[in-house]
C-alpha positions, 0 to 999 in steps of 0.5 A: 174725729167726726163723732164726738159722743157714743151713740149708745150711751152719750159719753164722750169718745176717746181716740184709741189705736185699734190693730189694723184699723188705725185710730178709731173712736172709742167708748170708755164707758161701753168699752167699744170701738165706734166706727163712723156711722156712715162709712161704707162696709162689706159683709161676707158669707164665707162657705167651705166649698167642700162641706157648704158650711158657712163660717161664723166668727166671734168679734171683740169677746162677744158671746154671739157669732156673726158673718165676717164683715168690715169697713172699706178703706177710703179709696179701696175697692169693695172686692179688695176690702172683702179679701183683706177683711177675710184675711184679717179676721180669719187668716184665710185666703179668698179663692172665689168671690161672687157679689151678692147684692148692695143695701143702704141702711 
């Protein structure tokens, strides 16, 4: 495990199984999974083409709504990660995929 302590509270992280993700660092104090800080991630704007509405989801029981997003697995193309994450998070299948932009944080 590369990251040893929680970036929010400093508590030592545990290795914990997360469905569909494998072993992920977990903070027992914050009760949050702490994905590695420098991984590649994708964020998707999922649009209903008939209504023009954008799909927002709730994740990990939090009250806020967010865009569908997830991490790109090592060796995985970003386009494949988009399709996989949309399916995992929503159960929907991607019909049309259009690249928007990239940004490094």
